[in-house]
Every structure is written in structure tokens, then in C-alpha cells.
C-alpha positions as CSV (number, residue, x, y, z in Angstrom):
1,Q,143.9,72.4,152.6
2,I,141.9,70.0,150.8
3,V,143.6,66.9,152.2
4,A,143.2,68.5,155.8
5,A,139.5,68.9,155.4
6,M,139.3,65.5,153.8
7,R,140.9,64.2,157.2
8,A,139.1,66.7,159.8
9,H,135.8,65.6,158.2
10,S,136.0,61.9,156.8
11,A,132.3,61.1,157.8
12,T,130.9,64.3,156.5
13,V,130.0,63.4,153.1
14,A,129.3,67.0,151.6
15,V,132.9,68.1,152.5
16,Q,134.1,64.6,150.8
17,E,132.2,65.4,147.6
18,E,133.5,69.3,147.7
19,A,136.9,68.1,148.2
20,C,136.6,65.4,145.5
21,R,135.3,68.0,143.0
22,A,138.2,70.5,143.8
23,L,140.7,67.6,143.3
24,I,139.2,66.9,139.7
25,Y,139.4,70.5,138.8
26,I,142.8,71.1,140.0
27,T,144.2,67.8,138.5
28,V,142.0,67.3,135.2
29,G,144.0,67.3,132.0
30,T,145.6,65.3,129.6
31,G,148.6,64.5,132.0
32,T,151.3,65.8,129.4
33,D,151.8,69.2,130.5
34,A,154.3,70.1,133.0
35,Q,152.2,72.0,135.1
36,G,149.3,69.8,135.1
37,C,151.5,66.8,136.2
38,A,152.9,69.1,138.8
39,R,149.3,69.4,140.3
40,K,149.0,65.8,139.9
41,Q,152.1,65.0,141.7
42,A,151.3,67.5,144.3
43,A,148.1,66.1,145.1
44,A,149.6,62.7,145.6
45,D,152.7,63.9,147.6
46,A,150.2,65.5,150.1
47,G,148.7,61.9,150.7
48,V,145.3,62.3,149.0
49,L,145.1,58.8,147.5
50,P,144.4,56.9,150.7
51,L,141.8,59.5,151.5
52,L,140.3,59.0,148.1
53,V,140.1,55.3,148.7
54,A,138.6,55.7,152.2
55,A,135.8,57.9,150.8
56,M,135.0,55.6,148.3
57,H,133.8,52.8,151.2
58,A,133.2,55.1,154.2
59,P,129.9,54.0,156.0
60,S,128.3,57.2,155.0
61,T,129.3,57.2,151.5
62,T,126.9,57.8,148.5
63,T,127.0,57.0,144.9
64,A,127.8,60.5,144.1
65,L,130.9,60.8,146.3
66,Q,131.9,57.3,144.9
67,W,131.9,58.3,141.6
68,Q,133.7,61.6,142.5
69,A,136.4,60.0,144.2
70,R,137.0,57.6,141.5
71,V,137.2,60.3,139.0
72,A,139.7,62.2,141.1
73,L,141.8,59.0,141.4
74,I,141.9,58.6,137.7
75,S,142.6,62.2,137.4
76,I,145.6,62.2,139.5
77,T,146.9,58.8,138.6
78,H,146.7,59.7,134.7
79,G,149.9,61.2,133.1
80,T,152.8,60.4,130.9
81,D,155.2,62.1,133.2
82,T,158.2,60.4,134.8
83,Q,156.2,60.2,138.3
84,S,153.0,58.7,136.9
85,S,153.9,55.2,137.5
86,S,154.6,56.0,141.2
87,R,151.3,57.6,141.6
88,K,149.6,54.8,140.0
89,Q,151.4,52.4,142.3
90,A,150.5,54.4,145.4
91,A,146.7,54.4,144.4
92,V,146.9,50.6,144.2
93,D,149.0,50.4,147.4
94,A,146.0,52.6,148.8
95,G,143.6,50.0,147.7
96,A,142.1,51.9,144.8
97,L,142.2,48.8,142.4
98,L,140.0,46.8,144.5
99,E,137.5,49.7,145.1
100,I,137.3,50.6,141.3
101,W,136.9,46.9,140.2
102,Q,134.1,46.5,142.8
103,W,132.3,49.2,141.6
104,Q,131.9,47.8,138.3
């Protein structure tokens, strides 16, 4: 439902911010526990990584939304599970590296 909301309301900053906050809460953790890693992978499998990148550079974006999208990206891609490398690569493929680098 988070991904669907992000897709349906891509130009609505409030929806994007709430979605990012929800993703952060769902995926935050050490990245070593099986349940946490499964939540991270589920978010990536749902296609949220490109949506987070899009939220960072949407014309209506705000500094707060950019920060929350970056934190969500970091949370989702962090981990030591066997799928963490594919999540990181998916984020790079979605343009996350450039977005994070431009923010600095």
C-alpha cells in the first residue's frame, strides 16, 4: 500500500513524506536479523527504490522529503544478508548514488 500511495500521489509532498517515514520505521534496524532483512527485501521487491529516488528530485520536493527519502534508501539497502548487495545495486540502478552525491 505504501508503494501504491507513492505512485498514485507522486506530486503530493505530504503523501511522499508519510510514505518515507513509514518505510524508515518498517526497515530500520541493524540489517543482521532475518525479520528486518526480510522487511528490507520486501520493500525493494515492491519497487520502492526508484520511487524514493523520484521523490528526491520531484519538482515539488522539499528538503525534508529529500532527507527522509535518503534515510529510507539507506535503511532499505543496509544489511549483511545475502540479498543486501542486490538491494544496493538496485538503488544505484535507480539513480540513488547520484542523488545522494548531489545532496552533499
